[in-house]
N, C-alpha and C positions, 0 to 999 in steps of 0.2 A: 456627523463624521463623514468625511469624503472617502471614496473608495481608495484613493491614492495613499492616504495616511493609515489605512487599516493594516494591521500586522498580518503576515502570511500565516497560514495554519501550521501547526507543529508537524503534522504528517499530511502529505498530499498525495492522493491517487490521481494520476493524470495520464493523458495521452501525449506522446511525443510527436511534434510536428516541426516543420521547417518554417522559420520566419526569416526570410532573406537568406543570409549565409549562416544564421544562428539556429541552434536547437531551441525550441520553445515547448513549454508544458501547458496543455489545456486541461484544466481540472475535469474529471469525469462526473463529479456530483457536486451540486451546490454552488460553489464559488464560480463566478463567471469570468474572473480575471485570469489572464495568462501570465506565465512567468518565464524568464530566460533561464537556461540551464547553466549552473556554475561549473567551473572546472574542478577536476579532482574526483568526480564520482564515476559511476559505471558508464560505459560507452552506450549511447542510445542508438536506436534505429527508428526510422519513421514508422508510426502506428504501433509502437510498443506501449504497453500499459506498465507504468512504473510507480514506485513509491519514492517520494522526495522529501527532504527536510530543508528548512530555510537556512540560508547562509547570509553573509553580508551583501550589501548593495542590492537588496530586494531580489535576489536570485535564489533558485532552489537546486540542491545537489541530489542527484539520483543515487539512492542507496540500495535499491533492489529493482530488478527488471522482472515483472510477473509474467509476461508473455505478450502476445499481440492482441489487438482489439478484436480479432476474430476468434480468439480463444476464450470460451465461456468461463472456465475456471479462473483465468487471469482477471477477467472483468468482475467476477464475484469476489475474488480476493480484494480487488480494488474497492469494492463496495464495503467490505468489512473494514478495511483501513480507513476509509472516509468516515465511517460511523463509529470508529473506536472499538470494534468488536475483537476480542482475543480468541484465537483458535486453539492455542496450546493450553493444556492443563498445567497447574503448578506441579513441581517435581514430586512433592509429597503425595499428591493425588494419583499421579502416574505410578509411583512406587506401590501405593496401596492397592491399586487395581491390578498390578502385576502380581502381587502377593496373593490376592484373592483368586486370580486365574490359575496360579501355580498350585494352590491348595484344592482346586476343583470345586470350591464352594461358590457356585454362580447363582444360587437362589432357585426359587420355584420356576417351573416352565410357565410361560405366558402364552395364552392362545388356545 
C-alpha cells in the first residue's frame, strides 16, 4: 500500500506550520506525512499543537488548539491524543467519587 492512498488517522495531534501561503499540519508522533488545514475549524498560529480530524480532499480540520510546541502540557496532551488515551473519567465514576468524598469515607491512610 502506498503512502498516498493510506487513509488519514481519525484524530491527529500535530504542529501547525506554513507551507507557502497555506497552513499545514506536521504530525507530532508516528505518521510522517503532512496535511493541509481544511477551512471551517479553529484559527491556527505557527507552532501551535492542535488536534485535527479528517475532512474531504485529504485535508484535516482543527478541532482543538492545545497550546504551543514550547508548552509541555500541550505536547503531553498531544501524545495522549496520538495514542488514544482518555483523560476524563466516565460520568458515573466521577459521581461516585464525589459521593465518597462528600461522605468523608476516603479509606485508610497510606504511608
